[in-house]
The first five atom37 places (N, CA, C, CB, O) and aatype in JSON, in Angstrom:
{
  "aatype": [12, 1, 6, 19, 17, 15, 7, 2, 19, 11, 14, 14, 13, 19, 19, 17, 3, 19, 5, 0, 1, 12, 14, 6, 10, 0, 18, 16, 16, 19, 12, 16, 16, 19, 19, 1, 10, 0, 6, 11, 7, 10, 10, 3, 0, 6, 1, 19, 14, 7, 5, 1, 0, 19, 15, 18, 6, 0, 0, 7, 10, 14, 6, 3, 13, 10, 19, 1, 16, 15, 1, 6, 1, 19, 3, 6, 10, 19, 1, 10, 18, 7, 3, 0, 0, 13, 0, 0, 13, 0, 0, 1, 10, 3, 1, 10, 16, 3, 3, 5, 1, 11, 1, 10, 11, 10, 10, 15, 6, 5],
  "atom_mask": [
    [1, 1, 1, 1, 1],
    [1, 1, 1, 1, 1],
    [1, 1, 1, 1, 1],
    [1, 1, 1, 1, 1],
    [1, 1, 1, 1, 1],
    [1, 1, 1, 1, 1],
    [1, 1, 1, 0, 1],
    [1, 1, 1, 1, 1],
    [1, 1, 1, 1, 1],
    [1, 1, 1, 1, 1],
    [1, 1, 1, 1, 1],
    [1, 1, 1, 1, 1],
    [1, 1, 1, 1, 1],
    [1, 1, 1, 1, 1],
    [1, 1, 1, 1, 1],
    [1, 1, 1, 1, 1],
    [1, 1, 1, 1, 1],
    [1, 1, 1, 1, 1],
    [1, 1, 1, 1, 1],
    [1, 1, 1, 1, 1],
    [1, 1, 1, 1, 1],
    [1, 1, 1, 1, 1],
    [1, 1, 1, 1, 1],
    [1, 1, 1, 1, 1],
    [1, 1, 1, 1, 1],
    [1, 1, 1, 1, 1],
    [1, 1, 1, 1, 1],
    [1, 1, 1, 1, 1],
    [1, 1, 1, 1, 1],
    [1, 1, 1, 1, 1],
    [1, 1, 1, 1, 1],
    [1, 1, 1, 1, 1],
    [1, 1, 1, 1, 1],
    [1, 1, 1, 1, 1],
    [1, 1, 1, 1, 1],
    [1, 1, 1, 1, 1],
    [1, 1, 1, 1, 1],
    [1, 1, 1, 1, 1],
    [1, 1, 1, 1, 1],
    [1, 1, 1, 1, 1],
    [1, 1, 1, 0, 1],
    [1, 1, 1, 1, 1],
    [1, 1, 1, 1, 1],
    [1, 1, 1, 1, 1],
    [1, 1, 1, 1, 1],
    [1, 1, 1, 1, 1],
    [1, 1, 1, 1, 1],
    [1, 1, 1, 1, 1],
    [1, 1, 1, 1, 1],
    [1, 1, 1, 0, 1],
    [1, 1, 1, 1, 1],
    [1, 1, 1, 1, 1],
    [1, 1, 1, 1, 1],
    [1, 1, 1, 1, 1],
    [1, 1, 1, 1, 1],
    [1, 1, 1, 1, 1],
    [1, 1, 1, 1, 1],
    [1, 1, 1, 1, 1],
    [1, 1, 1, 1, 1],
    [1, 1, 1, 0, 1],
    [1, 1, 1, 1, 1],
    [1, 1, 1, 1, 1],
    [1, 1, 1, 1, 1],
    [1, 1, 1, 1, 1],
    [1, 1, 1, 1, 1],
    [1, 1, 1, 1, 1],
    [1, 1, 1, 1, 1],
    [1, 1, 1, 1, 1],
    [1, 1, 1, 1, 1],
    [1, 1, 1, 1, 1],
    [1, 1, 1, 1, 1],
    [1, 1, 1, 1, 1],
    [1, 1, 1, 1, 1],
    [1, 1, 1, 1, 1],
    [1, 1, 1, 1, 1],
    [1, 1, 1, 1, 1],
    [1, 1, 1, 1, 1],
    [1, 1, 1, 1, 1],
    [1, 1, 1, 1, 1],
    [1, 1, 1, 1, 1],
    [1, 1, 1, 1, 1],
    [1, 1, 1, 0, 1],
    [1, 1, 1, 1, 1],
    [1, 1, 1, 1, 1],
    [1, 1, 1, 1, 1],
    [1, 1, 1, 1, 1],
    [1, 1, 1, 1, 1],
    [1, 1, 1, 1, 1],
    [1, 1, 1, 1, 1],
    [1, 1, 1, 1, 1],
    [1, 1, 1, 1, 1],
    [1, 1, 1, 1, 1],
    [1, 1, 1, 1, 1],
    [1, 1, 1, 1, 1],
    [1, 1, 1, 1, 1],
    [1, 1, 1, 1, 1],
    [1, 1, 1, 1, 1],
    [1, 1, 1, 1, 1],
    [1, 1, 1, 1, 1],
    [1, 1, 1, 1, 1],
    [1, 1, 1, 1, 1],
    [1, 1, 1, 1, 1],
    [1, 1, 1, 1, 1],
    [1, 1, 1, 1, 1],
    [1, 1, 1, 1, 1],
    [1, 1, 1, 1, 1],
    [1, 1, 1, 1, 1],
    [1, 1, 1, 1, 1],
    [1, 1, 1, 1, 1],
    [1, 1, 1, 1, 1]
  ],
  "atom_positions": [
    [[12.83, 303.97, 5.4], [13.77, 303.9, 6.51], [14.41, 305.27, 6.74], [14.84, 302.83, 6.25], [14.8, 305.6, 7.86]],
    [[14.53, 306.04, 5.69], [15.11, 307.38, 5.85], [14.31, 308.21, 6.85], [15.18, 308.1, 4.49], [14.89, 308.92, 7.68]],
    [[12.99, 308.13, 6.77], [12.14, 308.88, 7.7], [12.33, 308.4, 9.14], [10.66, 308.76, 7.3], [12.33, 309.2, 10.07]],
    [[12.49, 307.12, 9.31], [12.68, 306.56, 10.65], [14.06, 306.9, 11.17], [12.49, 305.03, 10.62], [14.2, 307.43, 12.28]],
    [[15.1, 306.6, 10.38], [16.48, 306.84, 10.83], [16.78, 308.32, 11.05], [17.46, 306.26, 9.83], [17.61, 308.67, 11.89]],
    [[16.11, 309.19, 10.3], [16.37, 310.63, 10.46], [15.69, 311.21, 11.69], [15.92, 311.38, 9.21], [15.99, 312.33, 12.1]],
    [[14.77, 310.45, 12.28], [14.04, 310.93, 13.45], [12.77, 311.69, 13.09], [0.0, 0.0, 0.0], [12.1, 312.22, 13.97]],
    [[12.45, 311.76, 11.8], [11.21, 312.43, 11.39], [9.97, 311.69, 11.88], [11.17, 312.57, 9.87], [8.92, 312.3, 12.09]],
    [[10.1, 310.39, 12.07], [9.02, 309.58, 12.64], [9.56, 309.06, 13.97], [8.58, 308.39, 11.67], [10.53, 308.3, 14.0]],
    [[8.92, 309.49, 15.05], [9.42, 309.17, 16.4], [8.98, 307.76, 16.82], [8.91, 310.21, 17.41], [7.82, 307.39, 16.65]],
    [[9.91, 306.99, 17.37], [9.55, 305.64, 17.84], [8.89, 305.69, 19.21], [10.78, 304.74, 17.9], [9.14, 306.62, 19.98]],
    [[8.06, 304.73, 19.53], [7.49, 303.77, 18.59], [6.43, 304.46, 17.73], [6.88, 302.55, 19.33], [5.8, 305.42, 18.16]],
    [[6.26, 303.97, 16.52], [5.3, 304.6, 15.61], [4.39, 303.54, 15.02], [6.03, 305.37, 14.48], [4.69, 302.35, 15.05]],
    [[3.28, 304.0, 14.48], [2.35, 303.14, 13.76], [2.37, 303.57, 12.3], [0.9, 303.2, 14.37], [2.93, 304.61, 11.96]],
    [[1.75, 302.78, 11.46], [1.76, 303.06, 10.02], [1.22, 304.46, 9.72], [0.92, 302.01, 9.27], [1.74, 305.14, 8.83]],
    [[0.19, 304.9, 10.45], [-0.37, 306.23, 10.21], [0.68, 307.32, 10.38], [-1.55, 306.5, 11.17], [0.66, 308.32, 9.66]],
    [[1.62, 307.14, 11.31], [2.66, 308.14, 11.53], [3.56, 308.28, 10.31], [3.51, 307.77, 12.76], [3.96, 309.39, 9.94]],
    [[3.87, 307.17, 9.69], [4.71, 307.19, 8.48], [3.91, 307.77, 7.32], [5.22, 305.77, 8.13], [4.41, 308.59, 6.55]],
    [[2.67, 307.34, 7.2], [1.83, 307.8, 6.09], [1.61, 309.3, 6.16], [0.49, 307.06, 6.09], [1.5, 309.96, 5.13]],
    [[1.54, 309.85, 7.37], [1.37, 311.3, 7.53], [2.55, 312.07, 6.95], [1.18, 311.66, 9.0], [2.4, 313.21, 6.52]],
    [[3.72, 311.45, 6.93], [4.91, 312.08, 6.35], [4.95, 311.96, 4.83], [6.17, 311.47, 6.95], [5.71, 312.66, 4.16]],
    [[4.12, 311.06, 4.29], [4.1, 310.79, 2.86], [2.66, 310.77, 2.36], [4.81, 309.45, 2.54], [2.19, 309.72, 1.9]],
    [[1.96, 311.88, 2.43], [0.54, 311.89, 2.09], [0.24, 311.55, 0.63], [-0.04, 313.23, 2.4], [-0.9, 311.22, 0.29]],
    [[1.23, 311.61, -0.21], [1.02, 311.27, -1.62], [0.89, 309.76, -1.83], [2.16, 311.82, -2.47], [0.46, 309.31, -2.9]],
    [[1.26, 308.98, -0.81], [1.17, 307.52, -0.91], [-0.09, 307.01, -0.21], [2.42, 306.87, -0.3], [-0.51, 307.55, 0.81]],
    [[-0.67, 305.97, -0.77], [-1.84, 305.35, -0.15], [-1.43, 304.67, 1.15], [-2.49, 304.33, -1.12], [-0.31, 304.17, 1.28]],
    [[-2.35, 304.65, 2.1], [-2.09, 303.99, 3.39], [-1.66, 302.55, 3.17], [-3.35, 304.04, 4.29], [-0.73, 302.08, 3.82]],
    [[-2.33, 301.84, 2.26], [-2.01, 300.42, 2.04], [-0.6, 300.25, 1.49], [-3.01, 299.79, 1.08], [0.07, 299.26, 1.8]],
    [[-0.14, 301.2, 0.68], [1.23, 301.14, 0.16], [2.24, 301.29, 1.3], [1.45, 302.25, -0.89], [3.21, 300.54, 1.38]],
    [[1.99, 302.25, 2.17], [2.88, 302.47, 3.31], [2.84, 301.27, 4.25], [2.5, 303.76, 4.07], [3.88, 300.82, 4.73]],
    [[1.64, 300.75, 4.51], [1.5, 299.59, 5.39], [2.27, 298.39, 4.84], [0.02, 299.23, 5.58], [2.99, 297.72, 5.59]],
    [[2.13, 298.12, 3.57], [2.84, 297.0, 2.95], [4.35, 297.18, 3.08], [2.44, 296.85, 1.47], [5.07, 296.24, 3.38]],
    [[4.8, 298.39, 2.85], [6.24, 298.66, 2.93], [6.75, 298.49, 4.35], [6.55, 300.08, 2.44], [7.8, 297.89, 4.57]],
    [[6.02, 299.02, 5.32], [6.44, 298.91, 6.73], [6.46, 297.44, 7.15], [5.49, 299.72, 7.65], [7.4, 297.0, 7.81]],
    [[5.46, 296.68, 6.78], [5.41, 295.25, 7.11], [6.6, 294.53, 6.49], [4.08, 294.62, 6.63], [7.24, 293.7, 7.15]],
    [[6.91, 294.82, 5.26], [8.04, 294.16, 4.59], [9.37, 294.55, 5.23], [8.07, 294.52, 3.1], [10.27, 293.71, 5.34]],
    [[9.5, 295.8, 5.66], [10.72, 296.21, 6.36], [10.87, 295.46, 7.67], [10.71, 297.72, 6.61], [11.99, 295.11, 8.07]],
    [[9.77, 295.22, 8.35], [9.81, 294.43, 9.59], [10.17, 292.98, 9.29], [8.44, 294.5, 10.32], [10.96, 292.37, 10.01]],
    [[9.61, 292.41, 8.23], [9.93, 291.04, 7.85], [11.41, 290.88, 7.51], [9.08, 290.61, 6.66], [12.0, 289.82, 7.75]],
    [[12.02, 291.94, 6.95], [13.44, 291.9, 6.6], [14.35, 292.21, 7.78], [13.72, 292.88, 5.48], [15.57, 292.17, 7.66]],
    [[13.76, 292.52, 8.92], [14.55, 292.77, 10.11], [15.02, 294.2, 10.3], [0.0, 0.0, 0.0], [15.84, 294.47, 11.18]],
    [[14.52, 295.12, 9.48], [14.9, 296.52, 9.62], [14.09, 297.24, 10.68], [14.75, 297.24, 8.3], [14.53, 298.24, 11.25]],
    [[12.89, 296.72, 10.94], [12.02, 297.3, 11.96], [11.63, 296.21, 12.95], [10.76, 297.95, 11.33], [11.42, 295.06, 12.56]],
    [[11.54, 296.57, 14.21], [10.97, 295.69, 15.23], [9.49, 296.02, 15.34], [11.71, 295.85, 16.62], [9.12, 297.2, 15.36]],
    [[8.66, 295.0, 15.41], [7.21, 295.19, 15.48], [6.67, 294.63, 16.78], [6.51, 294.52, 14.27], [7.13, 293.6, 17.27]],
    [[5.69, 295.34, 17.33], [5.03, 294.88, 18.57], [3.56, 295.28, 18.52], [5.73, 295.48, 19.83], [3.23, 296.43, 18.24]],
    [[2.7, 294.31, 18.79], [1.27, 294.59, 18.77], [0.93, 295.54, 19.91], [0.45, 293.28, 18.9], [1.41, 295.39, 21.03]],
    [[0.09, 296.55, 19.61], [-0.37, 297.51, 20.62], [-1.44, 296.81, 21.45], [-0.94, 298.83, 19.96], [-2.44, 296.35, 20.9]],
    [[-1.25, 296.72, 22.78], [-2.22, 296.01, 23.62], [-3.63, 296.58, 23.48], [-1.78, 296.08, 25.08], [-3.84, 297.79, 23.53]],
    [[-4.59, 295.68, 23.32], [-5.99, 296.07, 23.23], [-6.4, 296.67, 21.9], [0.0, 0.0, 0.0], [-7.53, 297.15, 21.77]],
    [[-5.51, 296.67, 20.91], [-5.83, 297.24, 19.6], [-5.37, 296.29, 18.49], [-5.18, 298.63, 19.43], [-4.64, 295.33, 18.73]],
    [[-5.81, 296.58, 17.29], [-5.34, 295.83, 16.12], [-4.03, 296.39, 15.61], [-6.39, 295.85, 15.01], [-3.35, 295.74, 14.8]],
    [[-3.66, 297.58, 16.07], [-2.47, 298.27, 15.57], [-1.18, 297.57, 15.99], [-2.45, 299.71, 16.05], [-1.14, 296.85, 16.99]],
    [[-0.16, 297.8, 15.21], [1.18, 297.31, 15.51], [2.09, 298.54, 15.58], [1.7, 296.27, 14.43], [2.01, 299.42, 14.73]],
    [[2.94, 298.59, 16.6], [3.89, 299.7, 16.69], [5.25, 299.19, 16.21], [3.98, 300.27, 18.15], [5.58, 298.01, 16.34]],
    [[6.02, 300.11, 15.66], [7.31, 299.77, 15.07], [8.39, 300.7, 15.58], [7.23, 299.83, 13.53], [8.11, 301.81, 16.04]],
    [[9.62, 300.22, 15.51], [10.78, 301.08, 15.72], [11.95, 300.45, 14.98], [11.1, 301.26, 17.25], [11.94, 299.26, 14.67]],
    [[12.95, 301.26, 14.71], [14.12, 300.78, 13.97], [14.81, 299.67, 14.75], [15.11, 301.93, 13.69], [14.98, 299.75, 15.96]],
    [[15.21, 298.63, 14.03], [15.91, 297.51, 14.66], [17.39, 297.79, 14.81], [15.7, 296.23, 13.84], [18.11, 297.02, 15.44]],
    [[17.86, 298.87, 14.24], [19.27, 299.22, 14.32], [19.52, 300.53, 13.6], [0.0, 0.0, 0.0], [18.6, 301.18, 13.11]],
    [[20.77, 300.9, 13.55], [21.19, 302.13, 12.88], [21.46, 301.87, 11.41], [22.43, 302.72, 13.56], [21.62, 300.72, 11.0]],
    [[21.52, 302.92, 10.6], [21.84, 302.72, 9.18], [23.17, 301.97, 8.99], [21.91, 304.06, 8.46], [23.3, 301.16, 8.08]],
    [[24.13, 302.26, 9.86], [25.44, 301.6, 9.76], [25.31, 300.09, 9.97], [26.42, 302.19, 10.79], [25.98, 299.31, 9.3]],
    [[24.43, 299.69, 10.9], [24.2, 298.26, 11.14], [23.64, 297.6, 9.89], [23.23, 298.06, 12.32], [24.06, 296.5, 9.52]],
    [[22.71, 298.27, 9.25], [22.11, 297.75, 8.02], [23.17, 297.61, 6.93], [20.98, 298.68, 7.55], [23.22, 296.59, 6.24]],
    [[24.01, 298.63, 6.77], [25.03, 298.58, 5.72], [26.01, 297.44, 5.96], [25.78, 299.9, 5.65], [26.4, 296.75, 5.02]],
    [[26.42, 297.25, 7.19], [27.37, 296.17, 7.5], [26.74, 294.82, 7.2], [27.8, 296.24, 8.99], [27.34, 293.98, 6.53]],
    [[25.51, 294.61, 7.71], [24.84, 293.33, 7.5], [24.59, 293.06, 6.02], [23.53, 293.3, 8.27], [24.87, 291.97, 5.52]],
    [[24.07, 294.06, 5.33], [23.75, 293.88, 3.91], [25.01, 293.66, 3.07], [22.99, 295.09, 3.39], [25.01, 292.83, 2.16]],
    [[26.06, 294.4, 3.38], [27.32, 294.23, 2.64], [27.85, 292.81, 2.79], [28.37, 295.24, 3.13], [28.26, 292.18, 1.82]],
    [[27.82, 292.32, 4.02], [28.31, 290.96, 4.26], [27.44, 289.92, 3.54], [28.35, 290.66, 5.77], [27.96, 288.95, 2.99]],
    [[26.13, 290.13, 3.56], [25.24, 289.21, 2.85], [25.52, 289.22, 1.36], [23.78, 289.59, 3.12], [25.52, 288.16, 0.72]],
    [[25.76, 290.39, 0.79], [26.03, 290.49, -0.65], [27.34, 289.83, -1.02], [26.04, 291.95, -1.1], [27.44, 289.15, -2.04]],
    [[28.36, 290.02, -0.18], [29.65, 289.38, -0.44], [29.49, 287.87, -0.39], [30.72, 289.85, 0.59], [30.0, 287.16, -1.25]],
    [[28.78, 287.37, 0.62], [28.53, 285.92, 0.71], [27.83, 285.41, -0.54], [27.69, 285.59, 1.95], [28.16, 284.34, -1.05]],
    [[26.88, 286.19, -1.03], [26.15, 285.79, -2.24], [27.08, 285.76, -3.45], [24.99, 286.75, -2.49], [27.02, 284.83, -4.25]],
    [[27.93, 286.77, -3.59], [28.87, 286.79, -4.72], [29.83, 285.61, -4.66], [29.66, 288.1, -4.72], [30.12, 284.99, -5.68]],
    [[30.32, 285.3, -3.47], [31.24, 284.17, -3.33], [30.51, 282.87, -3.63], [31.85, 284.13, -1.9], [31.07, 281.98, -4.28]],
    [[29.27, 282.75, -3.17], [28.5, 281.54, -3.46], [28.29, 281.38, -4.97], [27.14, 281.59, -2.73], [28.4, 280.28, -5.51]],
    [[27.98, 282.49, -5.65], [27.71, 282.43, -7.09], [28.96, 282.26, -7.94], [26.99, 283.67, -7.52], [28.96, 281.51, -8.92]],
    [[30.05, 282.98, -7.56], [31.21, 283.05, -8.45], [32.49, 282.46, -7.88], [31.45, 284.46, -8.8], [33.5, 282.4, -8.58]],
    [[32.47, 282.02, -6.63], [33.61, 281.34, -6.04], [34.91, 282.12, -6.14], [0.0, 0.0, 0.0], [34.98, 283.29, -5.77]],
    [[35.95, 281.46, -6.66], [37.28, 282.05, -6.74], [37.33, 283.31, -7.61], [38.25, 281.04, -7.28], [38.15, 284.19, -7.37]],
    [[36.46, 283.4, -8.6], [36.43, 284.6, -9.44], [36.04, 285.82, -8.61], [35.44, 284.41, -10.62], [36.55, 286.91, -8.84]],
    [[35.15, 285.65, -7.66], [34.77, 286.76, -6.78], [35.96, 287.16, -5.91], [33.57, 286.37, -5.89], [36.23, 288.35, -5.75]],
    [[36.67, 286.18, -5.36], [37.84, 286.49, -4.55], [38.9, 287.22, -5.37], [38.43, 285.2, -3.95], [39.53, 288.16, -4.88]],
    [[39.09, 286.81, -6.6], [40.07, 287.47, -7.47], [39.66, 288.92, -7.74], [40.23, 286.71, -8.81], [40.5, 289.81, -7.75]],
    [[38.38, 289.15, -7.95], [37.89, 290.51, -8.18], [38.07, 291.37, -6.93], [36.41, 290.49, -8.6], [38.45, 292.54, -7.04]],
    [[37.8, 290.82, -5.75], [38.02, 291.56, -4.5], [39.5, 291.89, -4.32], [37.51, 290.75, -3.28], [39.85, 293.01, -3.96]],
    [[40.35, 290.92, -4.58], [41.79, 291.13, -4.42], [42.29, 292.22, -5.37], [42.56, 289.83, -4.67], [43.1, 293.05, -4.98]],
    [[41.82, 292.22, -6.59], [42.23, 293.24, -7.56], [41.79, 294.62, -7.09], [41.64, 292.95, -8.96], [42.52, 295.6, -7.24]],
    [[40.62, 294.69, -6.51], [40.13, 295.98, -6.0], [40.93, 296.44, -4.8], [38.64, 295.87, -5.63], [41.21, 297.63, -4.66]],
    [[41.31, 295.52, -3.94], [42.11, 295.87, -2.75], [43.46, 296.45, -3.14], [42.31, 294.63, -1.87], [44.0, 297.31, -2.45]],
    [[44.01, 295.97, -4.24], [45.32, 296.47, -4.71], [45.26, 297.95, -5.09], [45.81, 295.65, -5.9], [46.3, 298.61, -5.14]],
    [[44.06, 298.48, -5.36], [43.92, 299.87, -5.8], [43.55, 300.82, -4.67], [42.88, 299.95, -6.89], [43.37, 302.02, -4.92]],
    [[43.44, 300.33, -3.43], [43.05, 301.18, -2.31], [44.16, 302.16, -1.94], [42.68, 300.33, -1.11], [45.35, 301.85, -2.01]],
    [[43.74, 303.35, -1.53], [44.69, 304.33, -0.99], [45.04, 303.92, 0.44], [44.11, 305.78, -1.03], [44.38, 303.06, 1.02]],
    [[46.07, 304.54, 1.0], [46.44, 304.24, 2.39], [45.29, 304.56, 3.34], [47.69, 305.04, 2.8], [45.02, 303.8, 4.27]],
    [[44.61, 305.68, 3.09], [43.48, 306.05, 3.95], [42.36, 305.01, 3.86], [42.95, 307.44, 3.56], [41.78, 304.63, 4.87]],
    [[42.07, 304.55, 2.66], [41.04, 303.53, 2.48], [41.43, 302.23, 3.19], [40.79, 303.27, 0.99], [40.58, 301.56, 3.77]],
    [[42.71, 301.87, 3.13], [43.19, 300.66, 3.81], [43.0, 300.77, 5.32], [44.67, 300.41, 3.48], [42.6, 299.8, 5.96]],
    [[43.27, 301.94, 5.88], [43.09, 302.15, 7.32], [41.62, 302.01, 7.7], [43.62, 303.54, 7.75], [41.29, 301.35, 8.68]],
    [[40.74, 302.63, 6.9], [39.31, 302.53, 7.18], [38.81, 301.09, 7.05], [38.52, 303.45, 6.23], [37.98, 300.64, 7.84]],
    [[39.31, 300.4, 6.05], [38.92, 299.01, 5.85], [39.35, 298.15, 7.04], [39.53, 298.47, 4.55], [38.6, 297.28, 7.49]],
    [[40.55, 298.39, 7.52], [41.03, 297.62, 8.68], [40.14, 297.87, 9.89], [42.49, 297.99, 9.02], [39.78, 296.93, 10.61]],
    [[39.79, 299.13, 10.13], [38.9, 299.45, 11.26], [37.52, 298.79, 11.1], [38.73, 300.98, 11.38], [36.98, 298.24, 12.05]],
    [[36.98, 298.86, 9.9], [35.67, 298.25, 9.64], [35.7, 296.74, 9.82], [35.19, 298.59, 8.24], [34.75, 296.15, 10.33]],
    [[36.77, 296.11, 9.39], [36.84, 294.65, 9.47], [36.98, 294.16, 10.9], [37.99, 294.14, 8.64], [36.72, 292.99, 11.17]],
    [[37.38, 295.03, 11.8], [37.54, 294.65, 13.21], [36.24, 294.78, 13.99], [38.61, 295.52, 13.86], [36.18, 294.4, 15.16]],
    [[35.21, 295.3, 13.37], [33.92, 295.47, 14.07], [33.16, 294.18, 14.13], [33.06, 296.53, 13.38], [32.06, 294.13, 14.68]]
  ]
}
């Protein structure tokens, strides 16, 4: 995803475009990784008309991924640990600086 998000691989791209940036990796390794990233929702995939190829592009920005993944992880922690997770979050919030509190408030409003 770093290659895609950095713009080193221009959208829309095919697996060969990514593999060209990482020649030390086998094509099948890159293809498997790209397919899995699409399955996880990080890449949008579209079949190239008249070909077997699939073109890809980022489904969002790195910030979108971080927000979504963070929320999923928090949900998982709460599901696994319930009130103990909430207590751990609360203890951590008590240690935030004023600047961190401001940033947290802005992030939570998104």
